[in-house]
N, C-alpha and C positions, 0 to 999 in steps of 0.2 A: 504494500499499500505506497502509495507516493505520502510524503511527508508533509505536513500543511505548513506552510510558510506563516507563520505568525509569531507573536511573542505575548508572554503573559507576565504579569506585574502583579505583585500582592501588599497590601496594607490593610491594618489593623484598626478598625473604626467600631470604638466602644466593646463589646464584648465578641466582636465578629472578627473574621478575617473577609474581605473582600478582594476582588481581582478585576483588574480590566485587561482587556486581549484585545491587541491589535492584529488584525488579521487580513492579509492578501486577497482581494480578489479581483481574479485573472479578468474574467469576461467585464469588468466596467474599469479594471487598471485604476481602481484605489485601494486603500487601507481603510477598513471597516473597522469602526470603534465600538467594542463590546464591556458590559459591565455587569456583575450580580454580585451578590455575596457567596463565597467558597461554598460548593455544594449544591448551588441553584444554577438553571441554567442560564448563559448571559444573554442581553436582550441591546439590541443594537442601540446605541446613543450619538452617531455620528459617522461621517467618512471624512477620508482625506485623500486628495487626490494628488497624484502625482505633478511636481512642478516641471517645466521645461526642462529636458536633459536629465531629469533624477532618475536614477534605478529604485529599484522596489527595495532594496537593501539601505540605500542614502534615507528612503522616505521614512523606513518603519525608524530608522536612529533619530530622524529630527524629530519622528511624533515621541518617540518613547523618552527621550531625553529628558522634556519640562516633567514628565510623571518622575521618572527616578530624582530628579533636583527636589522634588516635592515630597519625596520619602516614601515613595512606591518602590518594593524589592523586588528582585529576582528571585527568591526563595523567602516562604515565610518563615517565622520562627517557630522551630517544630515543637511541639508539646506532647502530641498524640501519635501513638505507632498505630497501625492496621496489620494484624498478622492474619493473612487467608491463606487457610489451609482446603485444598482439594481432595479428595479421597477417590480414586479412580480405580476402574476395573483391576483386576491381578495382571501381571505381566511381567516375564521373565526377563529382562533386560533393560536398554537405555527408554526412556519415555518416548521420545520422539520416534521409535521404532515401532510403536505399538500400533495395531490396527486403528486403534480408536483415538489416535493423536488428532488428526484434522478437525473429528468432531468435538474435541475437547478445544482446539484452537477456537475454530469457528463458532462452535455452540456455546461457550461458557467463557473462556480467558478473553476471548476480544471482545465480546459485549461487555463484561465486567471493566474491564480497565480503560474501554474506549467511554463508559457512561462516566467513570468515578474521573477521567482526563479531560471531558467536555466540561465537566463544572470544576476545575481548578481543585480538585480534594484528592489528591494523591499523589506520589512520586515514590521512585526507587529510595529506600532506606539500608536495607540490610542484606541482600541479596535473596537468593532462594535454598530451602533445603527440602532436600530428597529423604524419604525413608519408607523401604518398603512399598506399598501403593498410596503413599502421599506426598505431595509436593507443598510446601511453605513458603509463601513470597511474605516478604518484610518491607512494608510499605510505612509510608508518614500519610497522615491525613489532618486537616485542621477542622472541619468538621463532622464528628464522629457520628453523630444522628444520620445526618445525611447520605454518610457513607453506609452507614444500616440499612438505611432504605434502600439503594441500589441495590447492594450484594443481596438482601433479601430478594426483590424482585428479579433477579438474574437467576439466582440460586432456584428460585422456583421452576422455571423455564429451562435449567438445564440437561442436557442430552440422558437418557437414561445410563444408567451405571455411576453417574457421577454423583458428589455429594458436596455441600460445599458449607466451609465453618468459618465464623472470622471471631477475633478477640481483639479488642480495644484496649492499651494501654499506655501508660502516660512515660515520657522520656524519663528513662534511666532505669525502668523496671525490667526485669529478666524477660527475655523471649517466650513466647507461649509453648508449653511442651507439647507432645504430640497430640494432634488434636482428635476428637472422637463426636460423631455425629449420631444422632437416632432418627431423626425424621428423613427420609429418602432423597429428599431434595435440599432441605435446608435446616441448619441449625446456628444459633449465634449464641455465643458466649460473652457477655462481656467482662472484663476482666475487672476484679474486686469494685463492681458497682462504681465506675469512675464517672460515667457519662454524665448524668446528671447531678450526682451529689457533691463534684468539684468544678461547677463551670467557672466561679469564678478564679479558682487557682488555675485553670486551663489557661488563661490568659493573663495570669500574672506579670509573667516576663514582661518588660519594657522592649519596644522596638530597638537593635543593635545602633548606636551612635557611631557616625562616620562612616559608615559602609561606603568603600570605594566604587564611586562609579565608574565603568569601565570606557575606556576611550572610544569605544566603537562597540554600541549596542546591536548584538547581534539576535536571529530568530532562536527559538527554542530547537533544540536539538531533536526534538521528538519527544511523546508520551515515553517515559520509561515502560520496560517489559512488554511493550505492545509489539504483540505478534505481526508478522509481516504477510499481510492477505492479499499480496500484488499480485498480477497474472500472472507472474513468472512460478509462482508455488504449483506443485503437483500436487494434485487431492484425487479422491476416489480410487477406483478399482485400480488406475495405472499407479499411484503412488504405493498402494497396498504391494502389487505386484513386483515392484523395486525393491519395497521392502525386504519381501521373501524371498528374491533373487538374492540381493546382498548379503543375508543371514546366511544362504545356503551356500551359495559360491564363495562368500569370504569372511563369514562369520562375523559380519558387522552388525552392530545393536546390541550384542550381548555384553560388552565390556567396550572401553574405549582401547584402540590397539596399541601396540608397544609403541615406542618405549616406555607412553603413559599408561598403559593397560596392560593387562595378562597376556602372554603368549598366544598366538593361534597357530592353527596346525598347517598354514600355507607360508610357502617362501615369502619373505618380506627382507626388504634392505632398509637400512635406518642410516641418515644423514647426520652426521657430526655437525652443527654449525649451520648457518641459512646459507646457501647457496650464492655465488657471486651472479651480478647481473648476465654477464657474458653467457653463463651456466645454466640461468632461468630462459634465457631466449633460446638457447639450442633444445631446451626440452619442451618449451614451448611449440617449437617447429615441428618437433618429432611427434609429440601428440595431435597437433593438427592433421599432421599427414597422416595419424594412425586411427585417429578418432572415426567412429562410426555414428551415424544418426546425430539426436539430442545427446549434448552432456551434460550432465546432471551434477548437481551438489548436495549431498546429505548431510544438513546442520543438526548437529546432534541436540541442540535446542530448540531450534524452530522448525525444523522438516526437512521436505524437499524439494528443492527448486531445479527450475532448467538455469542452466547457466550457458558459461563459456571457457574455454582453454586459456583465453586471456584474462580470466580471472583466479588462476589459482595463486598465481605468484606475487602478483605485485605490493600486497598489503600482507600487514600483519595480522592473522587469523585471531579474530575474538573470541571464537568457539570453535570446540573442536570439529572439524569437517572433512568429508571423505568426495573425492573428486573420481567420475567415471562417466564411461558412456553407453551407449544401448547396450553392447556385447558384453561388456563386463570384463573383457580380457584384462585390461589394466586397472588399476586403481591408485590413489593419490589419498595420505592420511595426512592431513593438516592439522597439528594440535594446537591448542591454546597458548602451547610455550614457544612457536613457531617452529617446531621440528616438522621433518618430512619423513615418511614411511611410503617406500613404493612397494607395490605388489604388481606379479605379473610377468612372467620368464623374460619376455622380450623387453620390456621397462627396465626389470632389473639389471640385464644386459647391457643396455644402453648407457644408465647410470653409471654402472661401472665404467666402462669406456669414456665415458666424460671424467671419470675421477682415477684415471690410471695413473696419474702423476701423485696423488693423494690419497691412495688407498687407505691410508689410516682413518680416515674420514668416514668409511663407510663400515656398517657394522651389521652381519647375520645374526639377527637378535635370537638369544638365548630361547630354546623353545622350541625355535622353527625348524622345519626341515634342512634346512642347511647346515646345521650344528649336528645332525644326527649322523 
């Protein structure tokens, strides 16, 4: 899903946090100004048109700067945490390799985070925690009651087999223990009765003083944790077929590949250190000659997407990804540590040829057939 070009700013007003959102409207070539209390949908209150020769980036900075100078913040003062736990159908392997993963994204996680994001009422705080068939997202919120209502609404309409629970806690409290639910679609646990009992304490802290204003005010990076539902996402029967073949042919989806994960039974070759540009250019050319049909990437957090050979090497991987084509005669595992592991007889041979002067950088990993 393409990111919306916008900027959200926050300000405490009495016992509430409010937000102003500056959103670019491409059809009319203007910046729409919206506002509301956090947790409520924003209403349009005005428009700012581009000046002659002005870019949308410059216009966004021009409109946002007076707000920042007046005390509006790029991040609210965080007093409340929102721990969201989703119980999923049982699956032995990585969550993104499960047959129900696309339904989880499209039917539960995306609607939930989108609604929270649209009302400026959540953000990423402490990552995620996976345990058995549960995943917990540690987020922040500034309007707990509004967040509760959204989670309840989305939870009621969750796909079959999923259960949602949430816990509100104040800053400094320990994260929620493993969550359990009793309702098939929804359960809400309010930690220590904090929501209504301590409303005044919730906003007791004053705004930070002398918060630096950036030289250039840039658009938001996007809603944190928001799944990518763009046109390059592969879903349905095709995605399930790819997942099954990856698991059968290459043991992908059971665990991360070495060197970060457990050994597998197929021959693989690990490269020590990031390859030089000259090497990646040669590998890209080789793969472009060899690739058959669509090139895919299996992101172990996001799922399966159609991609291109040229996307494999340029950037440091943010998550563990596997790259392959229709035939799956070759595969490359790129870890979040920016390591590369190669699979496929012809590809392993080509990599060895490219590093014939520095073979010490290549490792047939312990437990693979190359060491037996």
